[in-house]
C-alpha angles and dihedrals in degrees: 000000000000124000091252091052091051089055090061107101112200137194139170153175136245117241134177107309090339152046137253112213123195133201124183094272106021147026136208134193122207121187132181109237123216090255091058099254124118123246119196141179127190137181142170118261111230110207120233089205088072090058098033109035089186088075090066090070117106116263091014092067091050097053091044091049089055094056096041093048091051089055094049092045094052092047089050089053090051091051093048092048092054092049095044096044103025147040125298093240090056090052092051091058093059091065087086089070097043100084108089119157118239132186129244114289099033118189140193102261102137141077132023097317101036131104102267109090113221148071119300123191108249118194116236100185139036125264132213116282094240090052092051093047099046102027103039095102093042091050091050091050091049092049092049091049092050092046093049092049092048092047093048092053096044101037104029112024099036097048091045093052094044093049091047091052092045093054092050095044093050095044094244087126131045115291112271116260109258117206111245112238116215117239116260111273116250126210131183119225125217090263091056096254116143112231122197118211106214116212117251116263112251123225119266094247090053091052090047092051092048090052093047091050089065090062092048091062104124119256117200104240116244129182089269090049092052092045090058090042089054092046091053090049091051092047089054090051095047091049090050095048093045090049090051091051090061092059112092096220093047090049087059089054089051089052090054087048088058090048090053092053093048089051092051091050090050091054093046090051090056092239126144111269099253134133090242092058095042097048098074095044119109118260095214112083123189093219094056117130090247088070088056088060092063091054091048090055093052095044093048092051092053097041096046090050091058099044109048142138140199090243123086091209093050091048090053093047093048090051090053092046092049096052092096090046092050090048092047095049092045090050091053092049095051090040090056095043093045089067087068103040092161092055122108093237093056092047092051094048094048098040095091089049091051089051091050090054088071082078102033095048129052131186108275127215124234094265090057092048088052090057094049092048090050091054092052093047091052092048092049090055089067095050118106111255092239122035140148120248111282129202113272121253111235104265 
């Protein structure tokens, strides 16, 4: 391996019965077919930053990377599904849709093992060739839109509402405003008797809504508020990931995730890309997308504590609007720290993500390692022979 080749920092993503591996200028997907052979597709990765220099700016490049990587990841999942569940000729047709442009510094943010927490639609059956050819991009856009909406509701709206209600219920915030009820009206009859007009009894659902409104009274977020908000968000994510790990098909994806990490370690060690060399490598990698999640949590806590309102709706909207900013800042932090992977700061920041990989990665067998190694070899074939060191994709 030449010095220039050693400078190439690679990453990847597990897909259905396979792995997508990424190098600075190319990607390749290798998938195990039902007959036991390996199908692969590879392509160069044109960089949008060459066409739009603005995307080279810090923060902007991170948020754009997030969106572009989601698109590539979902299309890779579609390709792998058609290979794993369908015919080889059907899989070859999908290559038309597998050429998205990404910007410099791509990262693993998509799919079941990437850094965006949430549920992504994964195809479980093949589709007609014409549909894959003409509708691949539309399907990817639709999947991204669904995933983003789902993630916003589960990881932004739900934690915000629960934390708000918790602060009011425990008295950590001001007591909810209770509507003042007017006293019963009194009238005097002709005989001098005082009659009291009792108010009409409201329906149960009306009383329930009035009670719930008290817990929707806005609480201005503090650092403590956002810490609890972040903890609830993380609990949701851990429950989701653990639930996924119990599903047989998802466990297979987690095994390929482990194979991808072992392949990256083999390359970084400068060893020949063989199953024998990959087998003893660790399956937990510090640059995994799960480490990115920890940075996102910390950045969101700090940012949401600075920008806050006395309106629950405004606090939700500002969280949604700041998602690209949080992603961009988190990307820059891990990008900077990744340049010194042996440093104490990087190890501390990525340690929770490494722990989490005990769930999101499983020990692969030799056949799965073979697929991951094949993907990296195919991607390396498209790399320029001489290149400067590029920032590592999140593994």
